[in-house]
N, C-alpha and C positions, 0 to 999 in steps of 0.2 A: 754857858757865857765864851765869846770867841776866844780861840788861840793867842797867844801872844808869842812874838817873836822880837827877839832885842828888845823886850820891855812895850812893846807897841801892838794894840791888837790887831789883827790880819782876819782879810773876808775868806773863807776856806776856799781853797781851788772849786772850779765849775766844773773840772777836765774829773774822768771816771779814771779812779787810782789803781786800778787794776790794769791800766792800757796801757803801753805802750806808744807813745803819740809819733812813736821814731818808723810803727812799722808800715809794712805796706797796706794799705786801706785806700778806701773812697773817705772824705774827710765834707760833710757841708760845710761851709764857714761864713759866718756874719759877723759884719765889722761897724759899725755906727760913729757918726760922729759923735763928739760931745755936745748933751745937751741937745740930741737931733738935728743938731741945725745944717739948713738947706745949704751945705757948701759946695756941690757937684751938679747941682743943674735942677731944673726941674721939666716935672708931666707938661707937656701941652701934646689935647688932641688923642690919649691912651699911649705917647710915643713919651722916652727921654730923652731930653736933648740937654747934651752935655756944655757947662760950662770951662773955661781955661781947667779948671782942678779937678774938674770930674773929666777932662780928657788927661790929667795926671797918670790919675784913679787907674783910669782904662789900660792906659800904656803900660804903668809898671803892673798891673795886673798880666797881664799879655807875656810882660819880662820875664817873670817866675822863672820858669822851666828856662832860662839858660844861665841862672843863677845855680838854679838848682837840676841838675841834670833829671833825677831820676822824680820829676816831678810831672803829670800831665796837667790838664786841664781840660775838667767837663765845663757845662754852660755856668756866667756868672753873667751878672748886670751891675752896673752902676745905678744906684737909684738916688734921688734929691739929697739922704742923710746917711746911705750904708751902703755899706757891698755885700751882695751873696753872687757865692761862686762853689762850686767844688773844684778841691784837691785832692790827687790822687798821686799815693805812693805809691811809688813801683819801683825799687829799687832793685839789684840785680840777687838771686837767689846766693848765699854764700856756701860755698859749697865746706865739707867739713876735712881735715885731713888726717888721717888718722897714723897712730903709729905704732907697729908688729912688734911685741915682747913675746917672751916668753909666756908670761904669765896671762898677758888678755890684751885686748886692743885699747890702746889710751888715748883720748881725743884730744888736739894742740887748740881746740875753741871751745869755749865757754857755754856750757848747757845751760837751759833755763833755769834750773836750780842754783848754778853757779852764778845765775845773775842779780841775786838779791844781795845784801850786804851782809854783816855778822851780827846787824841788830835788827835784822827781821823786818828793813822798814816796805813799804809797800812800791809800786813802782812812781808812784803820785806822789808819797815822799823822797823820794832820791831825786823826782824829776824839780822839783821845790828848791832843789841844793843849787842844779845843774840841769836847764834844759837840754843840753844838748844839742850840736850839731845837726840837722836833715829831720830834727823834727817839725810840726804842725806849728809849735809854739816859737821858736824861731824863723820859719819863713814866713807867717802873719808877723811877725815881729820885725824883719827884715825890709815885709811890705809898707809900714806903717811908717817906720820911719826915713824911706827915699820918699814916699808921699808928703811927710809931712814937712820933708829939707826944702822939697822941691814950691810945693803949697804956700809956704810962707813968703815966697818969692810975689805971690799972686796978691794971700791975703793973710797976714803976720797975726790975725785971731784962726786961723786955722787949727783944728784940734781935735783926734782921734779920742773918743770912750777908753778910758785907761784898760778894760777886757774886749773881749770876743767871743763871739757863743762858736762851738761846732756841734758837732752831731756826727758821728760815723755811721758809714752808711752800709747795712748790713747784708743787703740782697739786691736783684737786679730789678726786684719790682719796687726799692721803695728810692734806687739812682732813678727810675724812670719816672718816677712821681717828684721828686725832688727837681730833677730834671726840666719837668713840665713849668713845677710852682718858678723857678726861676724864670724860667720863659714869658710865662706872663705876666711875671709880676708889676713892670707897668700898665699892664689893662688892669690888675687889679690893686691898684694904688692907693685909690680912698676906703678901701678896705684894709690895707696895710694895718696891721699894728705900729708901725711905725710912721704912719701919718699924723701930720702933726700940723 
């Protein structure tokens, strides 16, 4: 039976519950329009032709690093009804300051063990309470919000699917394969699972 929150059923998170989505890594993101409606344009002769909303989606994707200085963009593509892109979180490494005492060295920065609360909640459970600044969820949420706000001036029916899909890219081989998948997405549109 699904969990309840405030006496309402909710869908469990698809996010990896043991992962900190604000940590440095590469993330493959897919965001779909509601009901996979073609709001961004069409594929013609294996090329994506963006309409006005598609150009907004592209413009605001390119602006993500302006608003989140620790983000680098990998390949991305705006498709008729979804956006694929790689977001690379590259936050500066924080050095740990220590204070020497006669007994021991005492760290002034929380360690991994100190980051869990007293109720032994997973990272995912804490994320449900507060997604936090600088996480993939907050970045994608900001992106979806600004696209929606401006797309509504063009088409008041524009809407995103409520969730998004993410994949944590673990190694260089996967990164390269996903980069190629994104680049070739318009060529393979008719075989795409989002094609309708």
